[in-house]
N, C-alpha and C positions, 0 to 999 in steps of 0.2 A: 697265643693261647691256645690248643688247639680247641674248639668246640664242637657237639655231641647235640644235637636233633632229633626232637620222638613228640608226639604223641602217645599216650596214653592216657588211658578209661580206669581209675583205683579208686576201690577206698566210696565208688559213688559223686565222685568231681572228676570233669573233666578234668582233664591239669596239660593243656601245652609246655613244656618245657626248652627248657636250652642252658641248657648246662655244664661249667669244665665236668670233666667226666670223672675228677679226685673228689666230687662234693658228694658231703653223706645224703640217705638215701633220703626219698620223701617223708618217708613215714616215719622215722625212730622219729621212738618218742621222750622228751623231755619229763622225771618225773617229777621237779618242785614246780615245775611252771603249770602240770596237769593236775598235783594234788592246790595250787595258789588257785584259778582256773577256777574249779569246783566252786571250792569256796564260794569267791566271787558268783559262780553264776545259781550261787543257791541257797542268797542276801536274801529278806520278805524288803520288795521293796512296794513300796505303801502306790497305786496307779494315779488316785484322785483322794483327795477331802475334803470335806464341807462342815460346816457350821449349821447348824442350824436358827434359820432365824432370830427365835430369842438366847443363843446362845448360849444354852445348857447342855448343845446333847455334840457330839462329833461325831463324822461316820465316814468311813473311807474304806476303797477300794485296792484289797491287799493281793496285789502274783507271789504264788509264791513262785520263783526261778526253777525251771526243769537245769539242772546241773548236764553234764556233758555227755553219759546219755541217754536222758530218757525225753519222753515227749514234752512236749512246747507246753509253756505255763498255761497254770486257768485264773482265775478271780472269782472273789469271796468277796461279800460285801462285810462291812460289821459297824455296828453303835455303840457308843463311848460315854454315857452318864455324867456329865462333868461334876455333879453338884455330890455324886459319889466316889471317892478315893476305890475304895475296896473292892468296888463291883467290878466285875472283870467284861468283856468286848462279848454283846451281846449277836450273835449273826443273825443275819435280815437273808430270806434266802425265799425259794421260790418251788426251789427243790423238794421233792417226798427224801425221809426219811434214806441214807445208805444211798438213796440218789446223789450223778456230780454233776452240777453247772458254769455256764461262765459268766457271773453277774458283776454289769456297771455302769458306767452313766446314771451319777445317782443325784437326787435336786432333792431339796429340802422341800416339802408346802411348805405354803405363808405359815401357818398356825401353828409351822416346828411339831406336827403327831404324825407326820406322814414324812414315806421315804416313795419316790418314780423310780424306776429303777428299770435295765434292760434285763431281760434274762432266756439262755434256753433250755431252760426247765423241760418243758414239753418235746420238744426236736433238735434234737444236737447241731447246733449252724442254725439255726434259727434261731437272733434272738423276737424280744415282747416282749410290750412294755408291760410293769404290773405298779402298783400300790399296796407299802407294804404299811401295817397300822405297826409304826412303830415302840411304842408300849406294851402289845399284845400280840401275836399270834397268827394275828389277816392277813394274808396273801391274798391284792385282787389282780388276776390277770385282767389286763385291758384290752387287749388287740387283739387278732389271729390275724398275722401279716406274711405278708408271701414275701419277699426281702431284704434290705438291711436298713437298716433303726440309728438310730445316734439324736445326740445329746437334748433326753428330753427337756423342759422346764415348763413348772407348772404355770398359769393362769394369775392373776393378782388378789384377780376371789378364791385362788383352791380351787376352783369348781372344772376347771380346765386342764389339762397339759401338752403341748406344745410340741413336734420333735423331729426331726428329721426321718426322709425316710429316701432310697431309695429304690422302686421297685423292681421285682425280681434278681434282684443279686445278692445274692450268697455272702458275701464276704463286701467286708470295708475295699472302697476303695479312695485318690489318690496315686501320683506318680512315687511314692516310696513304697506303691503294696507292686510285690510281680505281674507281672502286664501278661496278655496273654499274650497270644503267637498267629498273628490275622494272615490267614492261610486266603484261596479263589478269591476272587474282586473285592476289591480293598476299598467299599463304600463309610458312610461315617453311618452310625452307630451308639447313640449316645444317649446314655444311662444318665437325666435328671436328677439330681437329687432335692427335693421339693418339700413344703414343711405341707405339716400337714398338726389336724386335733384328734383330740381322743376328753369327750368327757366322761367327768368319770361316776356317777351315777348312771348314766343309760350307758354307759361304752360305745357312743355317738360316734361314728369317724370316718372321717372328712378331709381333703388334701383343702388347703387354704392359695396357693404360690401357684401359677400357672407351667402347665403341659411340658413348658420349652424354655425355663430359666431356673440354671441353680445357683439355687442358696445353699451358699459356707455361714454361714451363722446370722442369729437374730436375736429378739429382743423385745422382749411386750412393752405394749403403750399402756403407765396408770390408769386408761380407764380400760384399756381390758378388748377394745373396740378394733382395733387395729398393729402389725407389725414393723419394726423397721429390720430390713437385711441388708446382709448384703451381699449381691448378688448379679449373675451372667448369666443371657444366652450362651449355648454351647457346649465347646469340653469345658466337663467340671474344672482338669487338672489342670488345664492353658490358660482359662478365661477368667481363673481366682488372681492375677495378674494390671486387671481392668476392669474389674467389678465393681461397681457404682452403691453407694445406700440407693437404697427405694425406703418403702411402706407399700404393704400388704394390709389388705382388711381380712378379721379376722373372717365374714359373711364369707370370704373369697372373690378371685377376680383380679382384676392386671392388676401386677404392680406398677406405680409412677416413682417417677427416679424422679429426686428429691436433691441428688449429689453426685457431679462428675469430677472425678480428684483425676488426678495425673498422675500421682504410686499410684504405689497401693495403701489399702486400709482393712482397718480390723477394730475387730469389739467397740460394734455400735451398742449402746449404750443408751435406755428414751430415757430422761430428768424424770421426777417425782409429781413432777409440776405440769410434762405432759409438755413445756418448749423449748427442748432442747435437748438434741442427739450429739450425743459424743462420738468423736473415734480416734484411731489413734495413725497418723495417718507418716509415709516416705516411701524410701528405697530396700522393697523388700525384697528377699533374692530366691521364699523358700515358704507355699502353704502353712500356716500356722507357727513362722518366725518367725513373730513378731515385733518390728521399734520403730520409735517414729517418734512424730510430732505429739503432741495431742491436741487436737479441732474442734470444735464445736459448732452447729448447723442449727439456724431453725427446721423445729419439728414439720412449719407446711416448707417447706426449702429455703432457695437463699446458697447465700456464699458463706461459704467456710471461714472461722477463723481463726487463724494460729495459734492457739494459745497459750504455747511453749518452745519461741521464734529463738528463743535466746540460750534453751538449756545446752547446757553441756553434761547431757546424760540418753538412752534412750527408751521411753518409757512398754514396757512390755504387759501388761492389762491396767485398765481405770474402771471407778466404778460410783457412783454415786451415794453421796452421804447425801442426811433422807431433806439440808435443807434447799437442794437444789440449787446452793449458790457454791458448792465447796465439787473436788473429787478427787479418791483419793486415791495412788494411781502404783503400784513396783515400773520399776529401774534398772536399767545395770547400765554400772558406773565406773571405767573404771575399772572392765573385770572384776569386778563388787557388784553384787543384791541391795536394795536398796527399799522404801519405801519412801515415800511424799502426799502430802495434801495440796492443791493445786485450787486459790479458791479467782474466781472466774469475774469478782468484779473488779476486784486488786492486779488480776494474772501473776501474783506472786504466790511461786511454788515452798513448802518446809520444807525438809526432811523431817522425815519420823528417826529415818534410822535406814545403817548398811552395814553391810558384814561380804570378810570377806566367805560366801561359802552361798552355795546354791537353795535359792526359798522359791519352792512354788508349790501347789498343791495336781500338777502334772509330773507325772515322765513324760520326757522328751520334746517336742520340739511345742511352742507353745508352753503361753501363764495360766491359771487362769482359777487365781482368788476369788473364796467363798469370803460371801463377809454380811455379821448379823446384822438386823432390822435399826441399831439404833447407831452403829458405825461404828464403834468400839474394838468391835474384836473380828479379830478373822480366824482359817485354820487355817498351815498349811507342811508342807515339807522340808524338814532341811535339815543339809549335809553339806561335807565336803571332803578332802579327803584323811583329813583329817576323823572323821566319823560323818558313822552308817546310818542313815536314810530316820527316819523315824517323822511319826505325827505328832504334833507340836498347835496347841488354840490358846487363844486369851487376847487379849491388849498388845499390836503392834512391838517388836522393842523386846518387851515384857508378857511372852509366851510360859506355858506348862507344859512342861514333859508328857504326850499323853501316848507313844506307844514303849514300848520297848523290845520289840523281836528280833530286833541286828546287837543288845548291851553289851555282845563277845564277842565282838570281831573289834579286830585291830587291825594295823597298815599295814603288809610285809613293809612296805617302802616308809622313805625316810620327810622330812619335813619339804611344806610349798611354801614358798618364797615367790614375794611379788617383788616384781622387776620394773623398774625403768629405766629411759634411753630415749635419746631421742635421733629422731632422721630429717633429714627436707626439714629443718625447723618444726617441729615435729615432735609435741612429747607421746610416745609410744609406752601400752604397757600389757606387762606379759607374764604368762608361773611360769616359774623355775622345780619343778615336782626331781626332788634328790636324792643318788640312791639311798641307801637304809644305813645308817654312823660312817662315811662315807668318811676320809684320812684326807687330809688339808695338806703332808705330805706325798701324795697316789696322782695320776691323774687317769679322769672316765671321759669313754667316752659318753658323747650326746648326740640325741636323736630329735629334731626339730617337725613338731606337728605343724602347720595353714594348721588351722581350721577350714569349716564348711559355708556352705554357702554361698558368693562374699560375706552376706550380709549377716552375719553373725556372732558372738564372741562366747574365748573362752572364758569360763565363771568357775572355780576349785569347790568339785559334786566327788563326791562317791564313784566307784567305774560302777556303772549297768548296762553295758551293754556293748557289741564290738570293739570298734575303736580304743572304750576308755577303757575296758580289763586290758587293752593292750597295751598304752599309756603304760598305765600303774603296776604289766609283767614285768615294762622294760627298768622302770622304775625297780624296780624288788629286785633285779637281774644282774643291777648296779651300773645305769644305764643310769646321766639326769637329759629328765624329758625337757623339753623347751616348747611353751605353749604363748605365742604369741600373739597379742589383736593384734595388726599392722592397718592402718588404711581403711575403710571398706565397712571398716566393724564396727558392733551395736555399742553403746556407751561412754563417746563422746559429740553427740552430739548429732545432725546430719548431714552439715557440711564435710563431715568425716569420715562419714558413710559414705556419702558420695565422690571422696577421693579418687574414688579409682573406676567409673565412667570415664570408660574410650580407652581404661590404659591399664586392663589386665597386665601380673604380672611386672609390670613395671615396677612400681610406685611400692606395691604390699614388697614386694622383693628386695628390695633396698630397705625396707623399716626390721625388716628375714633376719637379715641379714646384718644391718647392725647390732638386730637383741642379738645375735648371735658374739657377736665383737663383746658387749656387755656380758655376758655372762661367763664370756671366756678370760674377761681383767677378774670379776668376781668371785671365780670358784674355779676347782682342779678338774678343770677339763681338757683332754689331750682333740686341740685344734688337726691333728692327721689322723684321728676316729671322729668321724662327725657322717652324723643320714639322717635318711631327713623322709617322712612317708606321713601320706594325711586321707582322704576319705570327700571325695563329691569336688567341688569345687579346692576340697585340701589336696587331694589325689593328681588334680588337673595342680596345681601349684605346685606337686612333686616329678611329674612331665616336665613342667614349664623350666622348676628351678635344673635342673641333670642340661635343660639344657644354657644355658645363660655364664655355669660355674662351675669351675673342680670341687669346692671346696667338702661336697657330701662324698662320700668314699661308696656307704650305699642308697641306696631308696627302696619307701615301700608303698607304689601307688595304689588307690583301688578307689574301683570307677570315679575314673580319673576324665578326659578331655583333652586328648591332644591335638582336635584339628577343630576353633571353631566355626570352619565354613559349611563343613564336610556335619557337625554336628549340629547347622543350624537345623537342616532336612530331616533329619535321622532321628532327633530324638522329642517327647511326647508334651514339653514343653516350652519350644520358640518362644512365647508372649514376653516368660522373660527378660527374655535379652534383649531386646530395646530402648526402655530405659537404660542401660548401662553398658551397647552400642550404641549408643545415637539412632540407630536405623537400624533395616532387614540388612537380611548380607546382597540380598540380591539388589540393593541400595551400592551399597560404601563396602565392598566384599576386604578390600586392605583395609579398613579396621580391627574388621576379623584377624587378618590374617599375622599385622603388627604382633597377635599374642600368641598364637598359635605353637605349642609346638614341635608339631610337626613339622615345624621350617626352619628350624634349627637342628633339627634334632642328629645333622653328620658333628651335630658337637659336641654326641654327646660319647663320655668312657666312664661313667659308673654303674657298676653293676644293676641296674633295676630286676625286685618281684610285684609284678601289675596283677592285679587279683581286680573281680569283679564279678554281677550278677548272673543267669543266663536271664533273666529278665526282665534288664532291667528296666523302663521306660526314661528316667530319669539324666541319667549315663551312659548311654547305651553300649552296649557289648563289640562293640566297631571300633568305637574309639579305644579302646582300649586296644584289642588287637591290632590296629593300625600301628598303634605304637611299639607293641611285641613285635609285630613285622620289621616294623625299620632296624629296631636293634638287634634280633637274629639276622637280617643280610648285614647290616654291619658289623661286628664281631664283636657287640657287648656280650657281658654277660647277662644272662634276665630270661625271667620263669613264668609263665602266665599260668590263674591259676582259673577259672567258670565253676563260679559253683553253683548249683540245679534251681531251680525253683524257687530261687532269689529275687528279691526287687535288689531298688540302690537301696537295703540296708539291708546288713548279714543278721538273719534273726534264727536260722537252726541250729541250735544247740552245737552239732557234731563239726558244721563249716565254720561256725567262733570260731572254735578249739582249735580246728586246723588255723586257721589263718592268721589266731596268732600264736601255736607252736610255729609253723612256715613260719611266719615274718621273723619271729624272733630265733628266731635257725637263720635267717638272710644273714641278717646283722651282727650276731656272734660271725659265722662262715666269711665274713668280709669287715669285720672290724676285729674281734677281738682274737 
């Protein structure tokens, strides 16, 4: 096949092409895809939800997602009285009439009468801390900040609001955000996220944590004298992976370490009696993507005790119940969500509810459930591939639907099947998204999507982001879509999560291919028309798979890693690699090389589309370029797209639409 190589700058997209001359134009429209995408991108997304401590009100942050031709979305806060079915939700805002503001990060006062939140009502892009009286119209501005605040949280007495604050930062930081280009002399310039407080009556503001310490999460002590935090010195993006459990006095001063973990920790929670701190610990690959066992450590410090050493699930969130003897937890269980209750004295956990859906109160990485004072009710956002997101509240498993913003939406794709299979003596689970009204006497193409992470898992959820859109639209366009949870995934306990240590791409690919075999046995799938696609670690697995097997006839690799050896020195978060590879690349380059696609790239004959953001610090553009360059040199049909001003996630609506349309066109061209 004669191949044409060219570099184009079109429609604001830097596009590097290596395409057969007979391929269709890059901007050719798919009307059905664009119509479905506009519907999906216009869904009401409930970004946060919080039930009041007395259980009488629910507040949420609603994001009106932008359509493909619009700007980025805005955020609005609403409150609903649960005792009055007929009342409409009330908007809570610091903005004056007729003006718009982005408002989010909600927190109820202990007496359930006030709501703390962040708003940029005064200056666009600069949030401050506000407090609103939810029964009246009074909204009070507490701070005058220059920087980025996050996670406001009331003290147990209701006199003070704590929050995280990065001074002189205009936007959110983190490895998923677009990273600024470095020029000139490269030196370490670190902006630490610190813990701060503001008194509600006096509006006195002060920093609490030291200037050289990055605070990731925190919780008030019940006597309000101190905080428990997860914290580390140095770069916030990189050092989350080695963060320690520390105690910081409210009056300010040094942070006292009380526990240094072997792996990652999250969700520190101080018990109501002040004696114990619980947290989640495990092998985690992304900040915010929490999964692991539940641990407890004395509040004064000492060894931590694993409370769930044999749990065949992964805890994603924990909260104390009033007695200080029990914990409520959210868990991932073989591709489903669940709630359980753990008794600390006996070590016995009781499952309260499990369901094949995504249940959370935050969108994206992580889970943050809100709980009433008596521990009887929670507020969540429920959704699945069959049901779009809505706010629900009430006793666990007996929730009442609060919102109805998406009730007119119906899936354009088919049913979702829970698929189980065996691989290397282990039970593996995954989800199969089917084409709508498929016929058993026909054969259909299949696209496999390895998930990111690798410490993560697939749960059925309504498509609300770029890769989720692609999977749903493919099913709507007549593809089967396999979403496997191979070894390394959450949902089957810590031993299963750690089963890919020093073995990236090997055992997990065997698990995925066994899942392809199982899907082909149970459903009318054409084994000659299979593709593979993924993002982040899923992008790596896509690159790796086409070097190891020729079963896939087309591939789309998003933000992938082609060479673990060079990646170690290029990415902004190399600390995450040590637990997975056992040591640094400088001490054992061979363990990195054995899992690197570039080492085996001459085996590739699969047409591969490569996409990445130009400001990705987690999976640098150079990794995608290296793989594209190799395929181009070897004469393999390939195309590379670099999206401007995008980090590890593709966020801008025009770029999201292009990514979905371009990917479907690629699969259609090579599989249909």
